[in-house]
C-alpha positions as CSV (number, residue, x, y, z in Angstrom):
1,M,20.6,-6.8,12.9
2,T,20.6,-3.5,14.0
3,F,19.2,-1.7,17.4
4,T,15.9,-0.4,15.9
5,E,15.6,-4.2,14.7
6,K,16.2,-5.8,18.1
7,H,13.9,-3.5,19.8
8,I,11.1,-3.7,17.5
9,I,11.4,-7.8,18.1
10,E,11.8,-7.5,22.1
11,T,8.5,-5.4,21.5
12,Y,6.4,-7.6,20.2
13,S,7.5,-10.9,22.0
14,G,6.6,-9.1,24.9
15,M,3.3,-9.0,23.2
16,F,3.3,-12.4,21.9
17,E,3.6,-13.6,25.7
18,G,-0.2,-13.3,25.8
19,L,-1.6,-15.1,23.4
20,N,-2.1,-18.3,23.1
21,N,-0.4,-21.1,21.3
22,T,-3.4,-21.9,18.7
23,S,-2.4,-17.5,18.1
24,K,0.8,-18.1,18.1
25,I,1.0,-21.1,15.3
26,E,-1.2,-19.0,13.1
27,L,1.5,-16.1,13.5
28,I,4.2,-18.3,12.9
29,E,2.6,-19.7,9.4
30,R,1.7,-16.4,8.1
31,L,5.3,-15.2,9.1
32,S,6.5,-18.3,7.0
33,K,4.7,-17.3,4.2
34,S,5.8,-13.6,3.8
35,L,8.7,-14.9,3.9
36,K,8.6,-17.0,1.1
37,K,6.8,-13.6,-1.2
38,S,9.6,-12.9,-3.8
39,E,11.1,-9.6,-3.8
40,K,9.5,-8.9,-7.7
41,A,6.3,-9.5,-5.6
42,K,6.7,-6.4,-3.2
43,D,8.5,-4.3,-5.6
44,N,4.8,-4.6,-7.7
45,N,2.7,-4.6,-4.5
46,F,5.3,-0.8,-4.0
47,Y,4.3,0.5,-7.7
48,K,0.9,-0.2,-7.3
49,S,0.6,1.7,-4.3
50,F,0.9,4.6,-6.0
51,G,-2.8,4.5,-7.6
52,A,-1.5,5.0,-11.4
53,F,-3.6,3.4,-14.4
54,A,-2.6,2.0,-17.5
55,S,-4.1,3.5,-20.8
56,E,-3.2,2.8,-24.3
57,K,-3.6,7.1,-25.0
58,S,-0.9,9.2,-25.3
59,A,-0.6,11.6,-22.5
60,E,-1.8,14.6,-24.8
61,E,-4.7,12.5,-25.2
62,I,-5.6,11.8,-21.8
63,I,-4.9,15.8,-21.3
64,A,-7.1,16.5,-24.4
65,D,-10.0,14.3,-22.9
66,I,-9.9,16.0,-19.6
67,R,-9.8,19.6,-21.0
68,S,-12.8,18.4,-22.9
69,G,-15.0,17.3,-20.4
70,R,-14.4,20.3,-18.3
71,K,-18.1,22.2,-18.0
72,F,-17.8,25.6,-16.3
73,R,-20.7,27.5,-15.1
74,K,-21.2,31.3,-14.4
75,K,-22.8,31.6,-11.3
76,E,-23.1,35.2,-9.5
77,F,-23.2,35.6,-5.8
78,S,-24.7,38.2,-4.3
79,L,-23.0,40.1,-1.2
């Protein structure tokens, strides 16, 4: 365990002292559940955070769709 990890644990344990027993039990349950999650689920969540979308179209088709959807308006500005 690194120094940073020890410091984090000490900091959180100080915060937990003020909780009532029911809250502490709930916290233990949630920590236990987080330990049971598989690494694959963590990887999936990581990759989902990038905002990518799944599409059957090729990159060229997507680019063409975007370009065809552009609309330009000429607007004159007077100064």
